[in-house]
N, C-alpha and C positions, 0 to 999 in steps of 0.2 A: 465532518470526515466522510468517505465514502466505502461501504462493506462491498465486499463482491464474494460471492460465491459461484461453485462451480464442482463439475467432476473431470478430470485432467486424466485422460489417456494412461500416463506411465505413475503419476501419484495420489491416482483415486479423488474421494472429494477433498476440496480445498476451499479454505475461505480466506479472505482477504481483508484487510481495516487500513485505510491510505489516510494519509491528513496534509496537511498542507499547513504549516506554522510558519508566521511570521517571526526572523528574527530581530535582533536590537539592530537599531539603522548604525553604520559604519559610518562616517565622512566620506572616507575613501571612496570606499564601494557601494553608498545607498544603500538600499533596500535590498537583503536578501530575502531568501525563503528559502526553508528546511520543507522537506519531504519524509515523515513518518510513516512506518511501514509495522504490519504484525501479519507475519503469513500462517497460517494453521493446515497441515495435513492430517488426513484419518488417522496415521501415526501417532498422533498426539504431538508431534514435533512442531513448536512455535517458532518461529524466527522474527526477532525485531531489528529492527535497523531504522537508520535513516542516512538520509543521502542531502545537499547540498544542491539547490535547483541548479546553479554553475556547471554542478560537476556532473552532471546527465547530459550526455551525447545527443541530442535533437537536432532535426532538420529543418524543428518551428524554430522563429527567431526567438530569441531571451527577450526579456527586461518588457515580456505583455504582461500585463497586469494578471491572465488566466493562467500564466504561468506554462510550462512544457505540458504537450498530453500525456495523461496518463501512463497510456500504454508507452511511451520511450523511457517512462521511468520505471514502468513494473518489467520492458524487456531491458531494461538494462541490471536492474536488480537481480530479476530472479528470470536467467535465460532459461534453464529448464520448464518452467510452463509453459503451457499452452493457453495462450491469453484469448485463443478465441473463446475455450469452455468458460468463459467466466462471466457471470450474469450480473449487471447491479442490483443491489437488492434495497429494496426500500427502509429507510430510516425507522422503522417504527420500535415500538418497546420490545416487542417477541424477537427482533434478531437480534438487539441488544442483548435482551437477556438468553439467548442460544449460545452467542459469542463470548458471554460471561462463562456461562454452562463449561464451554471448551476449557476456556482460560484456568479453570477450577481444576479440569479435570488433570489438565496439562502440568501443571505447579503439583498437586495433592501425587500423581502418580497414581 
């Protein structure tokens, strides 16, 4: 999965995790993918959601193995977020640890 960090002018510091998952294959539809997203803001609001790849409006062609551009998924799900502020974080244990700490704060109050 991918982790992004950024400072949005309106929302302040934000962190975003995104994962593309393969769903059970259906005969009629063929292979489908799902995007799972966790979006955190400094206010410790955590939004969790999932969307079917087919549901994302995108100019790029569907059915590609790489899926729709992440940008299209995020623009659709989080229209209020300024995507240009996001930077891809390296998948290091430190990053994972920080995100888990954020999650704990959000849950524990």
